[in-house]
N, C-alpha and C positions, 0 to 999 in steps of 0.2 A: 646949420640947417634951419635954425629958428628964423633966419631972415626970409625963408621961403614960406612962412606960415603967418602972415600978418593979419589975415582976416578970416581964418577958418579954424574951427575947433579941431583939435588934434584927432579926436575920435572919427570925424568925418574923413580926414585925410588918411588915417590908418585903414579905414574901410575901403577907400578908393584904391589904395595900392596893395591891399590884401594882406596886411599884417595886423597883429594884435595892438590894442591901445597901449598896453604896458611896454611892449617892445619899442614902439615909436617913442614913448616917453623916455626910455633909457637912452636912446640915440640922441634925442633933442637935448637932454640934460648932460650929455657927455659921459654917462655912467658906463656905457658899453661901446665897444667898437662895432660899427655897422657890419653886417654880414654881406658877402658878395651878392647873395640873392636879393637883399634889400636894395643895394646900390643899383642892380639891374632894374628893379621895379621903379626906383626913383628916376632913373634915366628915361624909362619908357613913359612914365606919367608926366614928367616935367622937363625933359630934355636936358637934364643936368649932365655936365661933363664929369665923368667919374674920376678922371685924372685930377681935376681941380679939387674934388672932394677929398681925395686921398693925400695929394701932395701940395695942394695950394697953387699949382701951376696950371695954366690953361684958361679956359673961358668960364667965368663965374656966372654968366647970364643963364637964367632959367625961366620957364614960364611960371608966373606967379600963381600960387594957389588961391583961388577966390572962393566965394560962397555960392558958386554956380551949380553945386550938386543938386540934382533933381531929387526931391524927397521921395521916399518909399520906392526906391529902385535897388536892384541887385546887380552887381558887376560879376561877369563870368570871364575868366581868363581864356584867351585863345592861344594855344601852344603852337610853337614853330615846328610842328611835326605833321606828317601826312600818313594816314593809314590807307593801305592799298585795298581797293575793292577790285583787284585784278591780280597781277602776278606777284605782288608783294613788294614791300619797301622796308629797308632796314631803318630802325629808329636812329635819327641823326642828332636830334636836339630836343630838349624839353623846355627851352627858353620861352617865356611868355612874350608874345609879339604885341598884343594889345588886349583890350577888354571890350566885351559887349555889355550893354546895359539893358536890362529887361525889367518888367513889372514882376514883383514877387508873386502876385496872384496868377499871372500867366505861367511862371515857372513852376508853381505848385501843381499845375495840371500834370506835369511830367516827372517831377522829382519830389520825394518825401522831404519834409522839413528837416533841415540840418544836414542834408546830403551834400557831399562835395561835388561840384559841377565843373566841367571844363568843355572847351570847344576845340575841335581839330577839323581838318579838311580831309575828304575822301578822295582817293585817286583810283581810276580804273573803272571798268564796266561790269565787273562780275556780280555786283549786287543790283544791277538794273532789273526792273524799273523802280525798285524800292529806293535805291540810293544811286545817284548819278555821279559821274566824274566831276569833281570840284564842289560837291555839295558840302555845306556846313553841317557838322554833327555836334549835337549837344550830348554830353556823356554824364552818366552817373558813376562816379568812382566808388561810392559807398555801397558796395554790393558784397554778398557772400556766396557760398556755394549753392544756396537755395535759388539764387537768381538764375544760375546756369541750368539747374534742374527744371525751372519753369520755362526755359527756352527764350528765344529772342535773338536780336542782333547785338553782337559784342565787338569790342576792339580787343584783339588777342595777339599774342606773339606765338608763332609756331616755328620751332627750331630757330628762334632769333629774328624772325621776319614779322613785321607788324602788318596785321590784316584786319579788315572789317568783314565779318562772316556771321552767318546764322548758325547757332549751336543747338544741337538736339542730343539729349542723353537717352540712350536706348534702355530697354528694360533690364539688360544684363550689364549696364554700367559703362558701356562704350560711348564715345563721343563722336557724333557726326558733324563735320565741318562742311556747311552747305553754302552754296551761292544761289541767289535768286534768279540769276541769268542761267537759263538751261544749257547754254553753250559750255558751261564749266561743270566738271564732274565733282561730286562730293568726295570728301576724304574721311576715312574712318580711323580713329585713334583708339586703340584698345585701352581698357582702363588701367592695365598695369604700366603703360607708358604715358598716360595722360598727364600726370604731374611733372614728368620729366620733359615732355615736349611742348606742353601748352601752358601759357600764362594768360589768365583773363584779367585785363586791366580795367575795363569799364563796360557798362551797358549803354548802347545807343538808345536814347529816349526821344530824340527828335532829329529830323534831318530836313534840310531845305536848300533851295538854290534858285537860280534864275529860271524863268519860263523858257522852255526849249521848244524848238520847232518840231513838229511831228514828222 
């Protein structure tokens, strides 16, 4: 793997593919076997043939790592999953498809320092006009129960189905799962079944998409 790092500091490359400097150092020096997650990240970042990395067979060509990294930028992984703003979609994969690069100053408007961020796409119309079908969602995964108590739009699983919905906690501790589209009815989950039925994955802190015709 060291052949792919001719002109770039290891720390820069580690940040680009989203692993720690120490982990990358172990792999480069041959002190540890690379994890499957690392190999997937390497394939996405540099087009490396995983079969070649593991067995030595196949194509050894890869995009060289250069010092083209834009300084003072943050990379956010975009996951190969879709959260439904409609009838619901079962989670199929959490594989990272690619990365978005943004200014840390811009990201700080929406996420506290040190929070884990991620990007997915919304599907369906139940959260219109707030979130439209195909919109990109930036998520804050570093949340606790207080975030739900404060309300907002969240990525949740309800009975195993991934959804984007607005959550509201009532004074008696029940949870209302609401859509911004008035055509969809809200659902009430009583507090005794909330932990069993609902998993809160992340809070939606930003959404955006193409300009649409009125």
